[in-house]
C-alpha positions as CSV (number, residue, x, y, z in Angstrom):
1,X,168.2,54.7,168.2
2,X,165.2,52.4,168.0
3,X,162.2,54.1,169.5
4,X,160.2,51.9,171.9
5,X,157.0,53.8,171.3
6,X,157.2,53.2,167.5
7,X,157.7,49.5,168.2
8,X,154.5,49.8,170.2
9,X,152.7,51.2,167.2
10,X,154.0,48.3,165.1
11,X,152.7,45.9,167.7
12,X,149.4,47.6,167.6
13,X,149.3,47.2,163.9
14,X,149.5,43.4,164.2
15,X,146.9,43.4,167.0
16,X,144.5,45.4,164.9
17,X,144.8,43.3,161.8
18,X,141.6,41.6,162.7
19,X,139.8,44.9,162.2
20,X,139.7,44.3,158.4
21,X,141.5,45.6,155.4
22,X,139.2,48.6,154.6
23,X,140.2,52.2,155.3
24,X,138.2,55.3,156.1
25,X,138.2,58.4,153.9
26,X,138.9,60.8,156.8
27,X,135.6,62.0,158.2
28,X,133.6,60.8,155.2
29,X,132.9,57.2,156.4
30,X,133.8,53.9,154.8
31,X,136.3,53.9,151.9
32,X,135.0,52.7,148.6
33,X,137.2,50.4,146.5
34,X,139.9,52.4,144.8
35,X,139.0,55.6,146.6
36,X,141.9,57.7,148.0
37,X,142.0,58.1,151.8
38,X,142.3,61.8,152.6
39,X,143.4,63.1,156.0
40,X,143.2,66.6,157.3
41,X,146.2,67.6,159.4
42,X,145.9,70.8,161.4
43,X,148.6,72.6,163.5
44,X,149.4,76.0,164.9
45,X,152.8,76.8,163.4
46,X,153.5,78.7,160.1
47,X,154.8,77.2,156.8
48,X,158.4,78.0,157.7
49,X,158.3,76.1,161.0
50,X,160.2,72.8,161.6
51,X,156.9,71.1,162.4
52,X,155.3,72.1,159.1
53,X,158.4,71.2,157.0
54,X,158.5,67.8,158.7
55,X,154.7,67.4,158.3
56,X,155.2,68.0,154.5
57,X,158.0,65.4,154.4
58,X,155.7,62.9,156.3
59,X,152.8,63.5,154.0
60,X,155.0,63.0,150.9
61,X,156.4,59.8,152.4
62,X,153.0,58.4,153.2
63,X,151.7,59.1,149.7
64,X,154.9,57.5,148.2
65,X,154.8,54.4,150.5
66,X,151.1,53.8,149.9
67,X,151.3,54.3,146.1
68,X,148.9,57.2,146.4
69,X,146.3,55.4,148.5
70,X,146.6,58.0,151.4
71,X,146.9,61.8,150.9
72,X,147.4,64.2,153.7
73,X,146.3,67.8,153.4
74,X,148.2,70.1,155.9
75,X,146.5,73.1,157.5
76,X,149.1,75.4,159.2
77,X,148.5,78.6,161.2
78,X,145.5,77.2,163.2
79,X,143.5,77.3,160.0
80,X,141.4,74.3,161.2
81,X,141.1,76.0,164.6
82,X,143.3,76.0,167.7
83,X,144.9,72.9,169.1
84,X,141.9,72.0,171.3
85,X,139.5,72.7,168.5
86,X,141.4,70.4,166.2
87,X,141.5,67.6,168.8
88,X,137.7,68.0,169.3
89,X,137.3,67.9,165.5
90,X,139.2,64.7,165.2
91,X,137.1,63.2,168.0
92,X,134.0,64.4,166.0
93,X,135.3,63.0,162.7
94,X,135.8,66.3,160.8
95,X,139.6,66.3,161.0
96,X,142.2,63.5,161.3
97,X,145.6,64.7,162.5
98,X,147.1,67.3,164.9
99,X,150.3,68.3,166.7
100,X,149.7,68.4,170.4
101,X,151.5,68.0,173.8
102,X,150.6,69.0,177.3
103,X,147.2,70.4,176.2
104,X,146.1,66.7,176.1
105,X,146.2,66.6,179.9
106,X,142.6,67.9,179.7
107,X,141.7,64.4,178.7
108,X,144.7,62.3,179.7
109,X,146.2,63.6,183.1
110,X,149.6,62.0,182.5
111,X,150.2,64.2,179.4
112,X,150.8,67.0,181.9
113,X,154.2,65.5,182.5
114,X,155.2,66.4,179.0
115,X,155.8,69.9,180.1
116,X,156.2,70.2,183.9
117,X,158.4,73.2,184.8
118,X,162.0,72.2,185.6
119,X,161.2,68.5,185.4
120,X,163.8,68.0,182.6
121,X,167.4,69.0,182.7
122,X,168.0,69.1,179.0
123,X,166.9,67.6,175.6
124,X,168.9,64.4,176.2
125,X,166.9,63.9,179.4
126,X,163.7,64.4,177.4
127,X,164.7,61.9,174.7
128,X,165.5,59.2,177.3
129,X,162.1,59.7,179.0
130,X,160.0,59.8,175.9
131,X,161.7,56.7,174.4
132,X,161.5,54.8,177.6
133,X,158.9,53.3,179.9
134,X,157.6,56.6,181.1
135,X,157.0,57.7,177.5
136,X,155.2,54.5,176.8
137,X,152.9,55.0,179.8
138,X,152.0,58.6,178.7
139,X,151.4,57.4,175.1
140,X,149.1,54.6,176.3
141,X,146.9,57.0,178.2
142,X,146.8,59.4,175.3
143,X,145.6,56.6,173.0
144,X,143.0,55.3,175.4
145,X,141.6,58.6,176.8
146,X,142.2,61.2,174.0
147,X,141.5,58.8,171.1
148,X,144.7,59.7,169.3
149,X,147.6,57.5,168.3
150,X,151.1,59.1,168.5
151,X,153.1,58.6,165.2
152,X,156.3,60.5,165.8
153,X,157.5,63.4,168.0
154,X,159.5,66.6,168.1
155,X,161.7,67.7,170.9
156,X,161.1,71.3,171.6
157,X,163.5,74.2,172.3
158,X,163.1,75.3,176.0
159,X,160.2,77.6,176.8
160,X,161.4,81.1,177.6
161,X,159.5,84.2,178.8
162,X,159.2,87.2,176.5
163,X,158.6,90.7,177.6
164,X,159.0,94.4,176.8
165,X,161.2,95.0,179.8
166,X,164.0,92.6,181.0
167,X,162.9,90.1,183.7
168,X,165.8,88.6,185.6
169,X,164.1,87.2,188.8
170,X,160.6,86.5,190.1
171,X,160.5,89.8,191.8
172,X,160.3,91.5,188.4
173,X,157.0,89.7,187.7
174,X,154.8,91.9,190.0
175,X,151.8,93.0,188.0
176,X,153.1,91.2,184.9
177,X,150.1,90.0,182.9
178,X,151.1,87.1,180.6
179,X,149.6,84.5,178.3
180,X,149.8,80.8,179.0
181,X,148.3,77.9,177.0
182,X,145.3,76.0,178.3
183,X,147.3,74.1,180.8
184,X,146.2,74.5,184.4
185,X,149.6,73.8,185.8
186,X,151.1,76.7,183.8
187,X,148.6,79.0,185.4
188,X,149.5,77.8,188.9
189,X,153.3,78.0,188.6
190,X,153.3,81.5,187.1
191,X,150.9,82.7,189.7
192,X,153.3,81.2,192.3
193,X,156.2,83.0,190.6
194,X,154.4,86.3,191.0
195,X,152.9,86.9,187.6
196,X,149.2,87.4,186.5
197,X,148.8,84.6,183.9
198,X,145.7,84.1,181.7
199,X,144.8,81.4,179.2
200,X,144.7,82.5,175.5
201,X,144.9,80.7,172.2
202,X,148.3,81.2,170.5
203,X,146.6,82.8,167.4
204,X,145.4,85.6,169.8
205,X,148.8,86.3,171.4
206,X,150.2,88.8,168.8
207,X,147.1,91.0,169.0
208,X,147.0,90.7,172.8
209,X,150.6,91.9,173.1
210,X,150.1,94.6,170.5
211,X,147.0,96.0,172.2
212,X,148.5,95.7,175.7
213,X,146.0,93.1,176.9
214,X,149.0,91.1,178.1
215,X,152.6,92.2,178.7
216,X,154.3,88.9,177.8
217,X,154.1,85.2,177.0
218,X,156.3,82.1,177.2
219,X,157.2,79.8,174.3
220,X,160.2,78.2,172.6
221,X,162.2,80.5,170.2
222,X,160.8,78.7,167.1
223,X,157.2,79.8,168.0
224,X,158.4,83.2,169.1
225,X,159.7,83.6,165.6
226,X,156.9,82.0,163.6
227,X,154.3,84.0,165.6
228,X,156.2,87.2,164.7
229,X,156.4,88.1,168.4
230,X,159.7,90.0,167.8
231,X,157.5,92.8,166.4
232,X,155.8,93.3,169.8
233,X,158.3,92.0,172.3
234,X,161.9,93.1,173.1
235,X,163.3,90.5,175.4
236,X,163.7,86.8,175.6
237,X,164.3,86.0,179.2
238,X,166.1,82.6,179.5
239,X,163.9,81.0,182.1
240,X,164.2,77.7,180.2
241,X,161.5,76.6,182.6
242,X,160.2,73.8,180.3
243,X,162.0,71.3,178.2
244,X,159.5,69.1,176.5
245,X,158.3,67.2,173.4
246,X,155.2,67.3,171.3
247,X,153.5,64.5,169.4
248,X,152.2,64.2,165.8
249,X,148.9,62.3,166.2
250,X,146.3,60.5,164.1
251,X,142.8,59.7,165.3
252,X,142.6,56.1,166.5
253,X,139.6,55.4,164.2
254,X,141.5,56.6,161.2
255,X,144.6,54.6,162.0
256,X,142.6,51.4,162.9
257,X,140.6,51.7,159.6
258,X,143.8,51.1,157.6
259,X,144.8,47.7,156.3
260,X,148.0,46.1,157.6
261,X,150.1,47.2,154.6
262,X,148.9,50.8,154.9
263,X,149.6,50.8,158.7
264,X,153.1,49.6,158.0
265,X,153.7,52.3,155.4
266,X,152.4,55.1,157.8
267,X,154.6,53.8,160.6
268,X,157.7,53.6,158.4
269,X,157.0,57.1,157.1
270,X,156.7,58.3,160.7
271,X,160.1,56.9,161.6
272,X,161.7,58.6,158.6
273,X,159.9,61.9,159.4
274,X,161.2,61.6,163.0
275,X,164.8,61.5,161.7
276,X,164.1,64.4,159.2
277,X,162.7,66.6,162.0
278,X,165.6,65.9,164.3
279,X,168.0,67.0,161.6
280,X,166.0,70.2,161.0
281,X,166.0,71.0,164.7
282,X,169.7,70.7,165.0
283,X,170.2,73.0,162.0
284,X,167.6,75.6,162.8
285,X,167.3,76.4,166.5
286,X,170.6,78.2,166.9
287,X,169.9,80.0,163.6
288,X,166.5,81.1,164.9
289,X,168.1,82.7,168.0
290,X,170.5,84.7,165.7
291,X,167.6,85.7,163.5
292,X,165.6,86.9,166.5
293,X,168.6,89.0,167.6
294,X,168.8,90.5,164.2
295,X,165.2,91.5,164.5
296,X,166.1,93.4,167.6
297,X,165.3,90.9,170.4
298,X,167.8,90.7,173.3
299,X,168.4,87.4,175.3
300,X,168.5,87.9,179.1
301,X,170.1,85.5,181.5
302,X,167.9,84.9,184.6
303,X,168.1,83.4,188.0
304,X,166.7,80.0,187.1
305,X,167.1,78.6,190.6
306,X,164.9,81.4,192.0
307,X,162.2,80.6,189.4
308,X,162.4,76.9,190.2
309,X,162.2,77.6,193.9
310,X,159.1,79.7,193.5
311,X,157.3,77.2,191.2
312,X,158.1,74.0,193.1
313,X,155.4,74.3,195.7
314,X,152.8,74.9,193.0
315,X,154.0,71.9,191.1
316,X,153.5,69.7,194.1
317,X,150.1,71.2,195.0
318,X,148.8,71.0,191.4
319,X,149.8,67.5,190.4
320,X,147.6,64.6,191.4
321,X,149.3,61.8,193.4
322,X,149.8,59.6,190.2
323,X,151.1,62.6,188.3
324,X,153.5,63.6,191.1
325,X,154.7,60.0,191.3
326,X,155.5,60.1,187.6
327,X,157.2,63.5,188.0
328,X,159.5,62.1,190.6
329,X,160.3,59.2,188.3
330,X,161.3,61.7,185.6
331,X,163.6,63.5,188.0
332,X,165.3,60.2,188.8
333,X,166.0,59.2,185.1
334,X,169.7,59.4,184.3
């Protein structure tokens, strides 16, 4: 399928050709003749994660397609800092690339729609939205307000709630302290469902669970595995409350500093990395569930309708009018 948002990046490439043919050496300023452009790419997953493997493929493709003019150094495991830290670093000019999703709503409100609970029916619904007009609208706001250009995206396995005791209905959440990412909507919906959520960086979750600071957290199975959470949690409760996607992004300034040929190469590499990541996803997600079970985790079916009913009022109250309008458009997409 031809992605409309990638076409938008190509269109932007032509529009930006007047910016000149020079590049920037990451955070170091203007590129000297013959100097290699070096980008720092930070993300939260480990080296075995789909995102990291795809990032490595993307980096190799960029180097190959630019004849070594651009090199991408990848920093997994939040080694450049957490997601928000890395976005701030890109804005400050000390990093260049990041993987991010709904966290960007802190700058671009429409990014909240990337992960609204029970907005998406399944992954096909997600793909239709991200590759259509709604996806273009969200991407445009990210570019304008966060200062980042989406290159390609990953669909994500649904977010599920993990715990040390099975949770089958909202009534089981009484007194349940849990971690959520820095997404205000997530705080509100889990409070409405009956839990006691608190914001915490992902790199603090394992220790928080181990020390009893929190009793649970919610994430897709790939991050449950890469974070080693099977060591400190027993149950994966199939709330499947969020189907979503996540972008791989480059700072606007870094992308705009490239010449036309380099922009074309990066865009082509992004399209190929997209296909590579989709193939990995199809191969690995079901395998990950089996591996988590072999590590002793149990998957629990829950009353999803009950969770949806509890969360719905908080969704309406939390979203601003323009966000709620977009949410309703998403629900209507066939």
